[in-house]
C-alpha positions in Angstrom: 75.8 121.5 105.8 75.1 120.1 102.1 76.9 117.2 100.4 76.8 116.4 96.9 78.8 113.8 94.9 80.2 114.9 91.4 78.8 111.8 89.5 80.5 113.2 86.2 83.8 112.6 87.9 82.9 109.5 89.4 82.3 108.0 86.0 85.9 108.6 84.7 87.3 105.2 85.7 90.2 106.6 87.8 91.2 104.4 90.5 91.4 105.3 94.0 92.8 108.8 94.1 89.5 109.8 92.8 88.7 113.3 91.7 85.6 113.4 93.8 84.4 116.7 94.6 82.2 117.0 97.7 80.3 120.4 98.2 80.3 121.6 101.9 79.2 124.4 103.8 82.6 126.4 103.7 81.5 128.8 106.3 80.7 126.3 108.8 83.9 124.4 108.1 86.0 127.5 108.6 84.9 127.7 112.2 86.8 124.7 113.0 90.6 124.6 113.6 90.7 121.4 111.6 89.7 123.3 108.5 91.9 126.3 109.0 94.9 127.1 107.0 96.3 125.3 103.9 95.8 121.9 102.4 98.1 119.7 104.7 99.9 117.1 102.6 98.9 114.7 99.7 100.8 111.8 101.2 100.6 111.0 104.9 101.8 108.1 107.1 99.6 107.1 109.9 101.7 105.2 112.6 100.9 103.2 115.5 103.5 102.5 118.1 103.0 99.9 120.7 105.2 101.1 123.7 106.2 99.2 126.9 103.9 99.7 129.8 104.2 103.1 131.6 106.6 104.6 129.2 104.0 106.6 126.9 104.1 110.1 128.7 107.8 109.9 128.7 107.8 108.9 125.1 105.5 111.8 124.3 107.6 114.4 126.0 110.6 113.2 124.1 108.6 113.0 120.8 107.1 116.4 121.2 110.2 118.0 122.6 112.7 116.7 120.1 111.0 115.3 117.0 108.4 117.9 115.9 110.5 120.8 114.6 113.4 118.6 113.5 111.5 116.6 111.4 109.7 119.6 109.9 113.1 121.0 109.3 113.6 117.7 106.7 110.6 119.1 104.9 107.7 116.9 106.3 104.8 118.1 108.1 103.9 116.7 111.7 100.2 116.6 111.5 99.2 114.9 114.7 100.4 113.1 117.8 97.9 111.4 120.1 97.1 109.1 122.9 95.1 106.2 122.0 92.4 106.1 124.7 91.7 102.4 124.0 95.4 101.2 124.8 97.4 103.0 127.5 100.5 101.7 125.8 99.8 103.0 122.2 101.0 106.2 120.6 99.4 107.3 117.2 100.8 109.9 115.0 100.9 111.3 111.4 103.2 113.1 109.2 102.7 114.5 105.7 104.7 114.8 102.5 104.3 116.9 99.1 104.8 113.6 97.1 106.6 110.5 96.9 110.1 111.8 95.8 109.9 114.5 98.7 109.0 111.6 101.2 112.1 109.6 100.3 114.4 112.9 100.5 112.8 113.7 104.0 113.1 110.4 105.6 116.5 109.9 104.5 117.4 113.5 105.8 116.0 112.8 109.2 116.9 109.3 109.9 120.3 109.1 108.4 121.7 112.5 108.6 119.7 114.5 111.3 121.5 115.5 114.7 118.2 114.9 116.6 117.6 111.2 115.3 121.3 110.4 115.9 121.2 111.8 119.4 117.7 110.6 120.5 116.7 107.8 118.3 117.9 105.0 120.5 116.4 106.5 123.6 112.9 106.6 121.4 113.4 103.0 120.1 114.1 101.7 123.7 110.3 102.5 124.6 108.9 100.6 121.5 107.8 97.2 121.5 106.5 97.5 118.0 106.7 100.5 115.3 105.9 98.6 112.3 102.0 99.2 112.3 102.1 101.9 109.7 100.0 102.9 106.7 100.9 105.3 103.7 97.7 107.2 102.7 96.2 109.9 100.6 93.1 111.9 100.7 90.4 110.6 98.5 89.9 114.2 97.2 91.6 117.8 98.0 88.4 118.7 99.8 88.9 115.5 102.1 92.5 116.3 103.0 93.3 118.1 106.4 93.7 121.7 106.7 95.7 122.9 109.5 97.1 126.0 111.1 100.6 127.3 110.3 103.2 125.1 112.3 104.7 128.3 113.8 101.4 128.5 115.9 101.9 125.1 117.3 101.6 125.1 121.2 104.5 124.8 123.4 105.2 121.6 125.0 104.2 122.7 128.5 100.8 123.8 127.1 97.8 121.7 128.2 96.3 119.1 125.7 93.2 120.2 123.9 89.8 119.0 124.6 88.0 116.9 122.5 88.6 113.5 120.8 89.3 112.3 117.2 87.9 109.2 116.1 89.7 107.3 113.5 87.7 104.6 111.7 89.7 102.2 109.3 87.5 100.1 106.8 89.2 97.3 105.5 88.1 96.4 102.0 88.6 92.9 99.8 90.1 95.2 97.1 91.0 98.6 96.1 88.1 100.9 96.8 85.8 101.7 93.7 83.9 104.8 93.0 80.6 103.4 94.2 82.0 102.8 97.6 82.7 106.4 98.1 79.3 107.5 96.6 77.6 105.1 99.4 79.9 106.4 102.0 79.1 110.1 101.2 75.4 109.8 100.4 74.4 107.2 103.2 77.1 106.8 105.8 78.2 110.1 106.6 74.7 111.9 106.8 73.9 109.5 109.7 77.0 109.8 111.5 76.5 113.4 111.3 73.1 113.4 112.5 74.4 111.3 115.5 76.7 114.0 116.4 80.1 113.1 114.6 81.9 116.0 112.6 83.5 114.4 109.6 86.8 116.3 108.4 89.0 113.9 106.5 88.6 110.7 104.2 91.7 109.0 102.9 92.7 105.7 101.2 96.0 103.8 100.8 98.6 105.3 98.7 99.6 102.4 96.5 103.0 103.5 95.4 105.9 101.2 96.9 107.4 102.0 100.2 110.6 104.1 99.0 112.0 104.3 102.5 112.0 100.4 103.3 113.8 100.8 106.5 110.3 101.8 108.0 108.1 99.2 107.0 104.5 99.7 105.9 101.4 97.7 105.7 101.4 97.1 102.0 98.9 94.1 101.6 95.7 95.7 102.7 93.2 97.9 101.2 91.7 100.5 103.4 89.7 103.5 103.8 90.3 105.8 106.9 88.0 108.3 108.1 88.3 111.0 110.7 85.6 112.7 112.9 85.6 115.1 115.9 83.8 115.1 118.8 83.9 117.2 122.0 84.5 114.7 124.7 84.4 111.0 125.4 81.0 111.5 126.8 80.0 113.0 123.3 81.4 110.0 121.8 79.5 107.8 124.1 76.2 109.8 123.2 77.1 109.5 119.6 77.2 105.8 119.7 74.0 105.6 121.5 72.3 108.0 118.8 73.7 106.2 115.8 72.8 102.7 117.6 69.1 103.9 118.0 68.8 105.1 114.3 66.6 102.5 112.6 67.9 103.6 109.1 71.6 102.8 110.2 70.7 99.6 111.9 68.5 98.1 109.3 70.1 99.6 106.1 73.0 101.5 106.0 75.4 99.6 108.6 74.5 96.2 107.1 75.1 97.6 103.5 78.4 99.1 104.8 79.8 95.8 106.4 78.7 93.8 103.3 81.4 95.9 101.4 84.1 95.3 103.8 86.6 92.7 104.5 86.2 92.2 108.2 85.0 94.7 111.0 86.0 98.3 111.0 88.6 99.2 113.3 88.0 102.4 115.5 91.0 104.5 117.3 89.7 107.0 119.9 92.5 109.6 120.1 93.4 112.4 122.4 95.8 115.0 120.6 99.0 115.7 122.8 99.6 119.4 123.6 101.7 119.7 120.3 99.4 118.2 117.8 98.3 120.3 115.0 95.5 118.2 114.2 92.8 118.6 117.2 89.1 118.6 117.6 
């Protein structure tokens, strides 16, 4: 796979939602379900719920059974639902919107007027210790957003969950990301990660528009870049960590340069998709 950053656009001075083009081997990309179908949502909510111990599987059955098609009926896209393998009490999910006005309309329609939330909302809330860990994101370019299968092809609730692992890494920055950060990430970080075995398929940054549905709080005082990568299994992830840890260029040059640009250490989520997640390895 080849990657080239379009420097002419990087010099335009546009902030954050940079029109960065990354040339990829489209034939290789099209082989993965992650890259199939149409571009999935310029605005996404990434939400992490902390649940009461022992309730996650029941919560997932409720969510996947009652809150997938019903949210999509309100004009949002259910992108993915996941078990966090690092915390048995964490549920992570994402939904997408066409733009900010449609986000407000969709959330109002679902939470204030839908029969599904009126009927099952209290049951869902009763499982949650905290539901405020949420970020509103946008892809750094069209090529770095998600491309998913048609929701009509979503597996049934009783289907087995897919194999594989999605690794989400949150890179916190001291200020809004600048073009040189993405240039460094594309040209230095991602090639070494790929060499170690990670398949990158999405790169997002914060959407800085004000939260237009304040009933659901967002983390609005942070600057973050969020990468998504796929691996075949948890064992493959461990092999990836070993390989990148043994890479001299990563240890001596790239990782120290990356950390120097960040505000704190990266946060890593190891996510296993539920049976109904459209986003899967």
